[in-house]
mmCIF file of the N, C-alpha and C atoms, coordinates in Angstrom:
data_MODEL
# 
_entry.id   MODEL 
# 
loop_
_atom_site.group_PDB 
_atom_site.id 
_atom_site.type_symbol 
_atom_site.label_atom_id 
_atom_site.label_alt_id 
_atom_site.label_comp_id 
_atom_site.label_asym_id 
_atom_site.label_entity_id 
_atom_site.label_seq_id 
_atom_site.pdbx_PDB_ins_code 
_atom_site.Cartn_x 
_atom_site.Cartn_y 
_atom_site.Cartn_z 
_atom_site.occupancy 
_atom_site.B_iso_or_equiv 
_atom_site.pdbx_formal_charge 
_atom_site.auth_seq_id 
_atom_site.auth_comp_id 
_atom_site.auth_asym_id 
_atom_site.auth_atom_id 
_atom_site.pdbx_PDB_model_num 
ATOM 1   N N  . MET A 1 1  ? 0.670  -1.312 0.053   1.00 0.00 ? 1  MET A N  1 
ATOM 2   C CA . MET A 1 1  ? 0.060  -0.153 -0.101  1.00 0.00 ? 1  MET A CA 1 
ATOM 3   C C  . MET A 1 1  ? 0.875  1.279  0.259   1.00 0.00 ? 1  MET A C  1 
ATOM 4   N N  . PRO A 1 2  ? 0.645  2.172  -0.664  1.00 0.00 ? 2  PRO A N  1 
ATOM 5   C CA . PRO A 1 2  ? 1.281  3.373  -1.303  1.00 0.00 ? 2  PRO A CA 1 
ATOM 6   C C  . PRO A 1 2  ? 1.220  4.244  0.319   1.00 0.00 ? 2  PRO A C  1 
ATOM 7   N N  . MET A 1 3  ? 2.401  5.030  0.420   1.00 0.00 ? 3  MET A N  1 
ATOM 8   C CA . MET A 1 3  ? 2.307  6.044  1.713   1.00 0.00 ? 3  MET A CA 1 
ATOM 9   C C  . MET A 1 3  ? 1.629  7.107  1.440   1.00 0.00 ? 3  MET A C  1 
ATOM 10  N N  . THR A 1 4  ? 0.951  7.853  2.348   1.00 0.00 ? 4  THR A N  1 
ATOM 11  C CA . THR A 1 4  ? 0.848  9.402  2.012   1.00 0.00 ? 4  THR A CA 1 
ATOM 12  C C  . THR A 1 4  ? 1.727  10.143 2.092   1.00 0.00 ? 4  THR A C  1 
ATOM 13  N N  . SER A 1 5  ? 1.745  11.602 1.695   1.00 0.00 ? 5  SER A N  1 
ATOM 14  C CA . SER A 1 5  ? 3.012  12.397 1.797   1.00 0.00 ? 5  SER A CA 1 
ATOM 15  C C  . SER A 1 5  ? 3.092  12.632 3.265   1.00 0.00 ? 5  SER A C  1 
ATOM 16  N N  . GLU A 1 6  ? 2.338  12.650 4.230   1.00 0.00 ? 6  GLU A N  1 
ATOM 17  C CA . GLU A 1 6  ? 2.417  12.889 5.505   1.00 0.00 ? 6  GLU A CA 1 
ATOM 18  C C  . GLU A 1 6  ? 2.939  11.752 6.140   1.00 0.00 ? 6  GLU A C  1 
ATOM 19  N N  . GLN A 1 7  ? 2.722  10.394 5.462   1.00 0.00 ? 7  GLN A N  1 
ATOM 20  C CA . GLN A 1 7  ? 3.311  9.296  6.368   1.00 0.00 ? 7  GLN A CA 1 
ATOM 21  C C  . GLN A 1 7  ? 4.819  9.411  5.792   1.00 0.00 ? 7  GLN A C  1 
ATOM 22  N N  . ARG A 1 8  ? 5.337  9.813  4.863   1.00 0.00 ? 8  ARG A N  1 
ATOM 23  C CA . ARG A 1 8  ? 6.388  9.772  4.278   1.00 0.00 ? 8  ARG A CA 1 
ATOM 24  C C  . ARG A 1 8  ? 7.056  10.624 4.828   1.00 0.00 ? 8  ARG A C  1 
ATOM 25  N N  . SER A 1 9  ? 6.605  11.792 5.342   1.00 0.00 ? 9  SER A N  1 
ATOM 26  C CA . SER A 1 9  ? 7.382  12.942 5.702   1.00 0.00 ? 9  SER A CA 1 
ATOM 27  C C  . SER A 1 9  ? 7.662  12.463 7.332   1.00 0.00 ? 9  SER A C  1 
ATOM 28  N N  . LEU A 1 10 ? 6.618  11.990 8.006   1.00 0.00 ? 10 LEU A N  1 
ATOM 29  C CA . LEU A 1 10 ? 6.897  11.310 9.491   1.00 0.00 ? 10 LEU A CA 1 
ATOM 30  C C  . LEU A 1 10 ? 7.737  10.284 9.414   1.00 0.00 ? 10 LEU A C  1 
ATOM 31  N N  . ARG A 1 11 ? 8.034  9.412  8.747   1.00 0.00 ? 11 ARG A N  1 
ATOM 32  C CA . ARG A 1 11 ? 9.079  8.311  8.298   1.00 0.00 ? 11 ARG A CA 1 
ATOM 33  C C  . ARG A 1 11 ? 10.490 9.386  8.283   1.00 0.00 ? 11 ARG A C  1 
ATOM 34  N N  . SER A 1 12 ? 10.408 10.151 7.479   1.00 0.00 ? 12 SER A N  1 
ATOM 35  C CA . SER A 1 12 ? 11.682 10.802 7.380   1.00 0.00 ? 12 SER A CA 1 
ATOM 36  C C  . SER A 1 12 ? 12.325 11.529 8.509   1.00 0.00 ? 12 SER A C  1 
ATOM 37  N N  . ARG A 1 13 ? 11.225 12.345 8.938   1.00 0.00 ? 13 ARG A N  1 
ATOM 38  C CA . ARG A 1 13 ? 11.617 13.040 10.208  1.00 0.00 ? 13 ARG A CA 1 
ATOM 39  C C  . ARG A 1 13 ? 12.069 11.906 11.515  1.00 0.00 ? 13 ARG A C  1 
ATOM 40  N N  . LEU A 1 14 ? 11.491 10.760 11.533  1.00 0.00 ? 14 LEU A N  1 
ATOM 41  C CA . LEU A 1 14 ? 11.752 9.917  12.401  1.00 0.00 ? 14 LEU A CA 1 
ATOM 42  C C  . LEU A 1 14 ? 13.357 9.412  11.902  1.00 0.00 ? 14 LEU A C  1 
ATOM 43  N N  . GLY A 1 15 ? 13.553 8.739  11.063  1.00 0.00 ? 15 GLY A N  1 
ATOM 44  C CA . GLY A 1 15 ? 15.063 8.541  10.398  1.00 0.00 ? 15 GLY A CA 1 
ATOM 45  C C  . GLY A 1 15 ? 15.800 9.717  10.945  1.00 0.00 ? 15 GLY A C  1 
ATOM 46  N N  . ALA A 1 16 ? 15.674 10.997 10.458  1.00 0.00 ? 16 ALA A N  1 
ATOM 47  C CA . ALA A 1 16 ? 16.332 12.345 11.014  1.00 0.00 ? 16 ALA A CA 1 
ATOM 48  C C  . ALA A 1 16 ? 16.825 12.051 12.432  1.00 0.00 ? 16 ALA A C  1 
ATOM 49  N N  . TYR A 1 17 ? 15.880 12.066 13.421  1.00 0.00 ? 17 TYR A N  1 
ATOM 50  C CA . TYR A 1 17 ? 15.872 12.253 14.853  1.00 0.00 ? 17 TYR A CA 1 
ATOM 51  C C  . TYR A 1 17 ? 16.607 10.886 15.145  1.00 0.00 ? 17 TYR A C  1 
ATOM 52  N N  . THR A 1 18 ? 16.586 9.714  14.778  1.00 0.00 ? 18 THR A N  1 
ATOM 53  C CA . THR A 1 18 ? 17.322 8.514  15.129  1.00 0.00 ? 18 THR A CA 1 
ATOM 54  C C  . THR A 1 18 ? 18.633 8.898  14.604  1.00 0.00 ? 18 THR A C  1 
ATOM 55  N N  . VAL A 1 19 ? 19.275 9.234  13.565  1.00 0.00 ? 19 VAL A N  1 
ATOM 56  C CA . VAL A 1 19 ? 20.540 9.067  13.210  1.00 0.00 ? 19 VAL A CA 1 
ATOM 57  C C  . VAL A 1 19 ? 21.027 10.598 13.758  1.00 0.00 ? 19 VAL A C  1 
ATOM 58  N N  . HIS A 1 20 ? 20.524 11.390 14.129  1.00 0.00 ? 20 HIS A N  1 
ATOM 59  C CA . HIS A 1 20 ? 20.999 12.398 15.186  1.00 0.00 ? 20 HIS A CA 1 
ATOM 60  C C  . HIS A 1 20 ? 21.211 12.022 16.539  1.00 0.00 ? 20 HIS A C  1 
ATOM 61  N N  . SER A 1 21 ? 20.222 11.298 16.965  1.00 0.00 ? 21 SER A N  1 
ATOM 62  C CA . SER A 1 21 ? 19.935 11.059 18.614  1.00 0.00 ? 21 SER A CA 1 
ATOM 63  C C  . SER A 1 21 ? 21.394 10.031 18.734  1.00 0.00 ? 21 SER A C  1 
ATOM 64  N N  . ARG A 1 22 ? 21.926 9.352  17.736  1.00 0.00 ? 22 ARG A N  1 
ATOM 65  C CA . ARG A 1 22 ? 22.950 8.436  17.692  1.00 0.00 ? 22 ARG A CA 1 
ATOM 66  C C  . ARG A 1 22 ? 24.180 9.045  17.481  1.00 0.00 ? 22 ARG A C  1 
ATOM 67  N N  . GLY A 1 23 ? 24.429 10.189 17.145  1.00 0.00 ? 23 GLY A N  1 
ATOM 68  C CA . GLY A 1 23 ? 25.129 11.124 17.042  1.00 0.00 ? 23 GLY A CA 1 
ATOM 69  C C  . GLY A 1 23 ? 26.198 10.659 15.999  1.00 0.00 ? 23 GLY A C  1 
ATOM 70  N N  . LEU A 1 24 ? 25.465 10.302 14.698  1.00 0.00 ? 24 LEU A N  1 
ATOM 71  C CA . LEU A 1 24 ? 25.913 9.856  13.237  1.00 0.00 ? 24 LEU A CA 1 
ATOM 72  C C  . LEU A 1 24 ? 26.197 10.830 12.358  1.00 0.00 ? 24 LEU A C  1 
ATOM 73  N N  . THR A 1 25 ? 26.179 12.139 12.673  1.00 0.00 ? 25 THR A N  1 
ATOM 74  C CA . THR A 1 25 ? 26.001 13.235 12.017  1.00 0.00 ? 25 THR A CA 1 
ATOM 75  C C  . THR A 1 25 ? 27.304 13.876 11.315  1.00 0.00 ? 25 THR A C  1 
ATOM 76  N N  . ASP A 1 26 ? 28.484 13.011 11.843  1.00 0.00 ? 26 ASP A N  1 
ATOM 77  C CA . ASP A 1 26 ? 29.591 13.898 11.404  1.00 0.00 ? 26 ASP A CA 1 
ATOM 78  C C  . ASP A 1 26 ? 30.290 13.240 10.467  1.00 0.00 ? 26 ASP A C  1 
ATOM 79  N N  . THR A 1 27 ? 29.783 13.841 9.422   1.00 0.00 ? 27 THR A N  1 
ATOM 80  C CA . THR A 1 27 ? 30.438 13.293 8.045   1.00 0.00 ? 27 THR A CA 1 
ATOM 81  C C  . THR A 1 27 ? 31.229 13.898 7.318   1.00 0.00 ? 27 THR A C  1 
ATOM 82  N N  . GLU A 1 28 ? 31.670 15.079 7.818   1.00 0.00 ? 28 GLU A N  1 
ATOM 83  C CA . GLU A 1 28 ? 32.753 15.801 7.035   1.00 0.00 ? 28 GLU A CA 1 
ATOM 84  C C  . GLU A 1 28 ? 33.962 15.000 6.621   1.00 0.00 ? 28 GLU A C  1 
ATOM 85  N N  . PRO A 1 29 ? 34.546 14.531 7.754   1.00 0.00 ? 29 PRO A N  1 
ATOM 86  C CA . PRO A 1 29 ? 36.070 13.922 7.142   1.00 0.00 ? 29 PRO A CA 1 
ATOM 87  C C  . PRO A 1 29 ? 35.897 13.058 6.054   1.00 0.00 ? 29 PRO A C  1 
ATOM 88  N N  . THR A 1 30 ? 34.262 12.308 6.036   1.00 0.00 ? 30 THR A N  1 
ATOM 89  C CA . THR A 1 30 ? 34.233 11.560 4.925   1.00 0.00 ? 30 THR A CA 1 
ATOM 90  C C  . THR A 1 30 ? 34.051 12.473 3.263   1.00 0.00 ? 30 THR A C  1 
ATOM 91  N N  . ARG A 1 31 ? 32.925 13.443 3.344   1.00 0.00 ? 31 ARG A N  1 
ATOM 92  C CA . ARG A 1 31 ? 32.926 14.028 2.747   1.00 0.00 ? 31 ARG A CA 1 
ATOM 93  C C  . ARG A 1 31 ? 34.204 14.675 1.895   1.00 0.00 ? 31 ARG A C  1 
ATOM 94  N N  . ALA A 1 32 ? 34.778 14.966 2.795   1.00 0.00 ? 32 ALA A N  1 
ATOM 95  C CA . ALA A 1 32 ? 36.409 15.690 2.414   1.00 0.00 ? 32 ALA A CA 1 
ATOM 96  C C  . ALA A 1 32 ? 37.012 14.670 1.766   1.00 0.00 ? 32 ALA A C  1 
ATOM 97  N N  . ALA A 1 33 ? 37.081 13.429 2.103   1.00 0.00 ? 33 ALA A N  1 
ATOM 98  C CA . ALA A 1 33 ? 37.708 12.403 1.505   1.00 0.00 ? 33 ALA A CA 1 
ATOM 99  C C  . ALA A 1 33 ? 37.439 11.763 0.047   1.00 0.00 ? 33 ALA A C  1 
ATOM 100 N N  . PHE A 1 34 ? 35.847 12.285 -0.270  1.00 0.00 ? 34 PHE A N  1 
ATOM 101 C CA . PHE A 1 34 ? 35.127 12.040 -0.954  1.00 0.00 ? 34 PHE A CA 1 
ATOM 102 C C  . PHE A 1 34 ? 35.292 12.914 -2.328  1.00 0.00 ? 34 PHE A C  1 
ATOM 103 N N  . MET A 1 35 ? 35.487 14.158 -1.829  1.00 0.00 ? 35 MET A N  1 
ATOM 104 C CA . MET A 1 35 ? 35.536 15.221 -2.668  1.00 0.00 ? 35 MET A CA 1 
ATOM 105 C C  . MET A 1 35 ? 36.951 15.139 -3.452  1.00 0.00 ? 35 MET A C  1 
ATOM 106 N N  . ALA A 1 36 ? 38.117 14.701 -2.446  1.00 0.00 ? 36 ALA A N  1 
ATOM 107 C CA . ALA A 1 36 ? 39.191 14.662 -3.097  1.00 0.00 ? 36 ALA A CA 1 
ATOM 108 C C  . ALA A 1 36 ? 39.547 13.862 -3.949  1.00 0.00 ? 36 ALA A C  1 
ATOM 109 N N  . ARG A 1 37 ? 38.986 12.674 -3.934  1.00 0.00 ? 37 ARG A N  1 
ATOM 110 C CA . ARG A 1 37 ? 38.944 11.810 -4.805  1.00 0.00 ? 37 ARG A CA 1 
ATOM 111 C C  . ARG A 1 37 ? 38.713 12.252 -6.349  1.00 0.00 ? 37 ARG A C  1 
ATOM 112 N N  . PHE A 1 38 ? 37.435 13.412 -6.208  1.00 0.00 ? 38 PHE A N  1 
ATOM 113 C CA . PHE A 1 38 ? 37.173 13.989 -7.501  1.00 0.00 ? 38 PHE A CA 1 
ATOM 114 C C  . PHE A 1 38 ? 38.185 15.248 -7.761  1.00 0.00 ? 38 PHE A C  1 
ATOM 115 N N  . GLU A 1 39 ? 38.576 15.921 -6.896  1.00 0.00 ? 39 GLU A N  1 
ATOM 116 C CA . GLU A 1 39 ? 39.684 16.775 -7.542  1.00 0.00 ? 39 GLU A CA 1 
ATOM 117 C C  . GLU A 1 39 ? 41.173 16.231 -7.884  1.00 0.00 ? 39 GLU A C  1 
ATOM 118 N N  . ARG A 1 40 ? 41.117 15.034 -7.492  1.00 0.00 ? 40 ARG A N  1 
ATOM 119 C CA . ARG A 1 40 ? 42.504 14.462 -8.204  1.00 0.00 ? 40 ARG A CA 1 
ATOM 120 C C  . ARG A 1 40 ? 42.377 14.134 -9.748  1.00 0.00 ? 40 ARG A C  1 
ATOM 121 N N  . GLU A 1 41 ? 40.944 13.681 -9.440  1.00 0.00 ? 41 GLU A N  1 
ATOM 122 C CA . GLU A 1 41 ? 40.581 13.050 -11.196 1.00 0.00 ? 41 GLU A CA 1 
ATOM 123 C C  . GLU A 1 41 ? 40.277 14.357 -12.084 1.00 0.00 ? 41 GLU A C  1 
ATOM 124 N N  . VAL A 1 42 ? 39.962 15.835 -11.486 1.00 0.00 ? 42 VAL A N  1 
ATOM 125 C CA . VAL A 1 42 ? 39.749 16.757 -12.460 1.00 0.00 ? 42 VAL A CA 1 
ATOM 126 C C  . VAL A 1 42 ? 41.318 17.421 -12.570 1.00 0.00 ? 42 VAL A C  1 
ATOM 127 N N  . ASP A 1 43 ? 42.137 17.539 -11.513 1.00 0.00 ? 43 ASP A N  1 
ATOM 128 C CA . ASP A 1 43 ? 43.073 18.106 -11.598 1.00 0.00 ? 43 ASP A CA 1 
ATOM 129 C C  . ASP A 1 43 ? 44.608 17.169 -11.003 1.00 0.00 ? 43 ASP A C  1 
ATOM 130 N N  . PRO A 1 44 ? 44.993 16.127 -11.875 1.00 0.00 ? 44 PRO A N  1 
ATOM 131 C CA . PRO A 1 44 ? 45.669 15.470 -11.071 1.00 0.00 ? 44 PRO A CA 1 
ATOM 132 C C  . PRO A 1 44 ? 47.110 16.078 -10.386 1.00 0.00 ? 44 PRO A C  1 
ATOM 133 N N  . GLU A 1 45 ? 47.512 17.021 -11.440 1.00 0.00 ? 45 GLU A N  1 
ATOM 134 C CA . GLU A 1 45 ? 49.021 17.918 -11.401 1.00 0.00 ? 45 GLU A CA 1 
ATOM 135 C C  . GLU A 1 45 ? 48.543 18.961 -10.319 1.00 0.00 ? 45 GLU A C  1 
ATOM 136 N N  . SER A 1 46 ? 47.043 19.454 -10.149 1.00 0.00 ? 46 SER A N  1 
ATOM 137 C CA . SER A 1 46 ? 47.057 20.714 -9.435  1.00 0.00 ? 46 SER A CA 1 
ATOM 138 C C  . SER A 1 46 ? 47.346 21.790 -10.339 1.00 0.00 ? 46 SER A C  1 
ATOM 139 N N  . LYS A 1 47 ? 46.824 22.061 -11.236 1.00 0.00 ? 47 LYS A N  1 
ATOM 140 C CA . LYS A 1 47 ? 47.586 23.165 -12.185 1.00 0.00 ? 47 LYS A CA 1 
ATOM 141 C C  . LYS A 1 47 ? 46.234 24.119 -12.179 1.00 0.00 ? 47 LYS A C  1 
ATOM 142 N N  . LEU A 1 48 ? 45.072 23.587 -12.051 1.00 0.00 ? 48 LEU A N  1 
ATOM 143 C CA . LEU A 1 48 ? 43.963 24.806 -11.964 1.00 0.00 ? 48 LEU A CA 1 
ATOM 144 C C  . LEU A 1 48 ? 43.980 25.590 -10.828 1.00 0.00 ? 48 LEU A C  1 
ATOM 145 N N  . SER A 1 49 ? 43.287 26.814 -11.541 1.00 0.00 ? 49 SER A N  1 
ATOM 146 C CA . SER A 1 49 ? 43.352 28.012 -10.273 1.00 0.00 ? 49 SER A CA 1 
ATOM 147 C C  . SER A 1 49 ? 42.538 27.599 -9.280  1.00 0.00 ? 49 SER A C  1 
ATOM 148 N N  . SER A 1 50 ? 42.570 28.294 -7.900  1.00 0.00 ? 50 SER A N  1 
ATOM 149 C CA . SER A 1 50 ? 41.713 27.825 -7.006  1.00 0.00 ? 50 SER A CA 1 
ATOM 150 C C  . SER A 1 50 ? 40.179 27.472 -7.050  1.00 0.00 ? 50 SER A C  1 
ATOM 151 N N  . ALA A 1 51 ? 39.537 28.515 -7.520  1.00 0.00 ? 51 ALA A N  1 
ATOM 152 C CA . ALA A 1 51 ? 38.155 28.748 -7.898  1.00 0.00 ? 51 ALA A CA 1 
ATOM 153 C C  . ALA A 1 51 ? 37.856 27.492 -9.185  1.00 0.00 ? 51 ALA A C  1 
ATOM 154 N N  . LYS A 1 52 ? 38.705 27.276 -9.979  1.00 0.00 ? 52 LYS A N  1 
ATOM 155 C CA . LYS A 1 52 ? 38.381 26.511 -11.007 1.00 0.00 ? 52 LYS A CA 1 
ATOM 156 C C  . LYS A 1 52 ? 38.774 24.890 -10.369 1.00 0.00 ? 52 LYS A C  1 
ATOM 157 N N  . GLY A 1 53 ? 39.597 24.722 -9.431  1.00 0.00 ? 53 GLY A N  1 
ATOM 158 C CA . GLY A 1 53 ? 39.932 23.789 -9.259  1.00 0.00 ? 53 GLY A CA 1 
ATOM 159 C C  . GLY A 1 53 ? 38.693 23.011 -8.007  1.00 0.00 ? 53 GLY A C  1 
ATOM 160 N N  . GLN A 1 54 ? 38.107 24.080 -7.212  1.00 0.00 ? 54 GLN A N  1 
ATOM 161 C CA . GLN A 1 54 ? 36.825 23.620 -6.230  1.00 0.00 ? 54 GLN A CA 1 
ATOM 162 C C  . GLN A 1 54 ? 35.576 23.419 -6.957  1.00 0.00 ? 54 GLN A C  1 
ATOM 163 N N  . SER A 1 55 ? 35.208 24.151 -8.045  1.00 0.00 ? 55 SER A N  1 
ATOM 164 C CA . SER A 1 55 ? 34.336 23.916 -8.794  1.00 0.00 ? 55 SER A CA 1 
ATOM 165 C C  . SER A 1 55 ? 34.117 22.848 -9.424  1.00 0.00 ? 55 SER A C  1 
ATOM 166 N N  . GLU A 1 56 ? 35.086 22.518 -10.183 1.00 0.00 ? 56 GLU A N  1 
ATOM 167 C CA . GLU A 1 56 ? 34.823 21.283 -11.047 1.00 0.00 ? 56 GLU A CA 1 
ATOM 168 C C  . GLU A 1 56 ? 34.781 19.804 -10.164 1.00 0.00 ? 56 GLU A C  1 
ATOM 169 N N  . PRO A 1 57 ? 35.065 19.580 -9.416  1.00 0.00 ? 57 PRO A N  1 
ATOM 170 C CA . PRO A 1 57 ? 35.214 18.263 -8.576  1.00 0.00 ? 57 PRO A CA 1 
ATOM 171 C C  . PRO A 1 57 ? 33.454 18.378 -8.094  1.00 0.00 ? 57 PRO A C  1 
ATOM 172 N N  . ARG A 1 58 ? 32.892 19.886 -7.630  1.00 0.00 ? 58 ARG A N  1 
ATOM 173 C CA . ARG A 1 58 ? 31.542 19.352 -6.983  1.00 0.00 ? 58 ARG A CA 1 
ATOM 174 C C  . ARG A 1 58 ? 30.523 19.164 -8.364  1.00 0.00 ? 58 ARG A C  1 
ATOM 175 N N  . ARG A 1 59 ? 30.733 19.737 -9.491  1.00 0.00 ? 59 ARG A N  1 
ATOM 176 C CA . ARG A 1 59 ? 30.364 19.536 -10.722 1.00 0.00 ? 59 ARG A CA 1 
ATOM 177 C C  . ARG A 1 59 ? 30.252 17.957 -10.718 1.00 0.00 ? 59 ARG A C  1 
ATOM 178 N N  . LEU A 1 60 ? 31.333 17.584 -11.020 1.00 0.00 ? 60 LEU A N  1 
ATOM 179 C CA . LEU A 1 60 ? 31.820 15.747 -11.228 1.00 0.00 ? 60 LEU A CA 1 
ATOM 180 C C  . LEU A 1 60 ? 30.966 14.727 -10.120 1.00 0.00 ? 60 LEU A C  1 
ATOM 181 N N  . GLY A 1 61 ? 31.244 15.708 -8.994  1.00 0.00 ? 61 GLY A N  1 
ATOM 182 C CA . GLY A 1 61 ? 30.687 14.660 -7.916  1.00 0.00 ? 61 GLY A CA 1 
ATOM 183 C C  . GLY A 1 61 ? 29.083 14.798 -7.877  1.00 0.00 ? 61 GLY A C  1 
ATOM 184 N N  . ARG A 1 62 ? 28.417 15.655 -7.942  1.00 0.00 ? 62 ARG A N  1 
ATOM 185 C CA . ARG A 1 62 ? 26.916 15.615 -8.252  1.00 0.00 ? 62 ARG A CA 1 
ATOM 186 C C  . ARG A 1 62 ? 26.178 14.474 -8.676  1.00 0.00 ? 62 ARG A C  1 
ATOM 187 N N  . PRO A 1 63 ? 26.384 14.237 -9.999  1.00 0.00 ? 63 PRO A N  1 
ATOM 188 C CA . PRO A 1 63 ? 25.997 12.791 -10.163 1.00 0.00 ? 63 PRO A CA 1 
ATOM 189 C C  . PRO A 1 63 ? 26.021 11.830 -9.181  1.00 0.00 ? 63 PRO A C  1 
ATOM 190 N N  . THR A 1 64 ? 26.897 11.439 -9.117  1.00 0.00 ? 64 THR A N  1 
ATOM 191 C CA . THR A 1 64 ? 27.479 10.166 -7.647  1.00 0.00 ? 64 THR A CA 1 
ATOM 192 C C  . THR A 1 64 ? 26.632 10.371 -6.809  1.00 0.00 ? 64 THR A C  1 
ATOM 193 N N  . LEU A 1 65 ? 26.822 11.585 -6.045  1.00 0.00 ? 65 LEU A N  1 
ATOM 194 C CA . LEU A 1 65 ? 26.403 11.499 -4.728  1.00 0.00 ? 65 LEU A CA 1 
ATOM 195 C C  . LEU A 1 65 ? 24.529 11.502 -5.122  1.00 0.00 ? 65 LEU A C  1 
ATOM 196 N N  . THR A 1 66 ? 24.056 11.806 -5.994  1.00 0.00 ? 66 THR A N  1 
ATOM 197 C CA . THR A 1 66 ? 22.587 11.678 -6.186  1.00 0.00 ? 66 THR A CA 1 
ATOM 198 C C  . THR A 1 66 ? 22.661 10.285 -6.774  1.00 0.00 ? 66 THR A C  1 
ATOM 199 N N  . ARG A 1 67 ? 23.191 9.531  -7.069  1.00 0.00 ? 67 ARG A N  1 
ATOM 200 C CA . ARG A 1 67 ? 22.703 8.050  -7.296  1.00 0.00 ? 67 ARG A CA 1 
ATOM 201 C C  . ARG A 1 67 ? 23.035 7.320  -6.186  1.00 0.00 ? 67 ARG A C  1 
ATOM 202 N N  . LEU A 1 68 ? 24.321 7.919  -5.288  1.00 0.00 ? 68 LEU A N  1 
ATOM 203 C CA . LEU A 1 68 ? 23.913 7.249  -4.108  1.00 0.00 ? 68 LEU A CA 1 
ATOM 204 C C  . LEU A 1 68 ? 23.057 7.180  -3.168  1.00 0.00 ? 68 LEU A C  1 
ATOM 205 N N  . ALA A 1 69 ? 22.522 8.470  -3.368  1.00 0.00 ? 69 ALA A N  1 
ATOM 206 C CA . ALA A 1 69 ? 21.195 8.699  -2.410  1.00 0.00 ? 69 ALA A CA 1 
ATOM 207 C C  . ALA A 1 69 ? 20.088 8.143  -3.075  1.00 0.00 ? 69 ALA A C  1 
ATOM 208 N N  . PHE A 1 70 ? 20.019 8.109  -4.202  1.00 0.00 ? 70 PHE A N  1 
ATOM 209 C CA . PHE A 1 70 ? 18.656 7.074  -5.051  1.00 0.00 ? 70 PHE A CA 1 
ATOM 210 C C  . PHE A 1 70 ? 18.669 5.699  -4.330  1.00 0.00 ? 70 PHE A C  1 
ATOM 211 N N  . ARG A 1 71 ? 20.094 5.396  -4.604  1.00 0.00 ? 71 ARG A N  1 
ATOM 212 C CA . ARG A 1 71 ? 20.331 4.119  -4.383  1.00 0.00 ? 71 ARG A CA 1 
ATOM 213 C C  . ARG A 1 71 ? 19.750 3.557  -2.539  1.00 0.00 ? 71 ARG A C  1 
ATOM 214 N N  . SER A 1 72 ? 20.401 4.526  -2.166  1.00 0.00 ? 72 SER A N  1 
ATOM 215 C CA . SER A 1 72 ? 20.114 4.383  -0.361  1.00 0.00 ? 72 SER A CA 1 
ATOM 216 C C  . SER A 1 72 ? 18.311 4.505  -0.219  1.00 0.00 ? 72 SER A C  1 
ATOM 217 N N  . PHE A 1 73 ? 17.769 5.248  -0.991  1.00 0.00 ? 73 PHE A N  1 
ATOM 218 C CA . PHE A 1 73 ? 16.454 5.390  -0.955  1.00 0.00 ? 73 PHE A CA 1 
ATOM 219 C C  . PHE A 1 73 ? 16.036 4.342  -1.320  1.00 0.00 ? 73 PHE A C  1 
ATOM 220 N N  . ARG A 1 74 ? 16.097 3.741  -2.205  1.00 0.00 ? 74 ARG A N  1 
ATOM 221 C CA . ARG A 1 74 ? 15.528 2.481  -2.864  1.00 0.00 ? 74 ARG A CA 1 
ATOM 222 C C  . ARG A 1 74 ? 15.732 1.310  -1.777  1.00 0.00 ? 74 ARG A C  1 
ATOM 223 N N  . SER A 1 75 ? 16.841 1.158  -1.404  1.00 0.00 ? 75 SER A N  1 
ATOM 224 C CA . SER A 1 75 ? 17.114 -0.145 -0.334  1.00 0.00 ? 75 SER A CA 1 
ATOM 225 C C  . SER A 1 75 ? 16.172 0.380  1.112   1.00 0.00 ? 75 SER A C  1 
ATOM 226 N N  . LEU A 1 76 ? 15.900 1.608  1.227   1.00 0.00 ? 76 LEU A N  1 
ATOM 227 C CA . LEU A 1 76 ? 15.252 1.708  2.641   1.00 0.00 ? 76 LEU A CA 1 
ATOM 228 C C  . LEU A 1 76 ? 13.612 1.233  2.334   1.00 0.00 ? 76 LEU A C  1 
ATOM 229 N N  . SER A 1 77 ? 13.400 1.882  1.258   1.00 0.00 ? 77 SER A N  1 
ATOM 230 C CA . SER A 1 77 ? 11.873 1.358  0.849   1.00 0.00 ? 77 SER A CA 1 
ATOM 231 C C  . SER A 1 77 ? 11.726 0.153  0.136   1.00 0.00 ? 77 SER A C  1 
ATOM 232 N N  . ARG A 1 78 ? 12.408 -0.632 0.315   1.00 0.00 ? 78 ARG A N  1 
ATOM 233 C CA . ARG A 1 78 ? 11.817 -2.197 0.046   1.00 0.00 ? 78 ARG A CA 1 
ATOM 234 C C  . ARG A 1 78 ? 11.130 -3.050 1.365   1.00 0.00 ? 78 ARG A C  1 
# 
């Protein structure tokens, strides 16, 4: 049976509260390592300017991060 938007919202809120209550929200080190991968991919010799060197990895990382989020959602909704 499909869930209503209110039920989905409540389930999402419960999940967020659970994650925060367990202290599992410190993702900065992981995120930095993940973005470093894209930085090395875009500019392996560190020749780009600072602004360009930071924007390109973010642009390349967005599809990957969105794909991971979608897979995570699908695995939770089964």
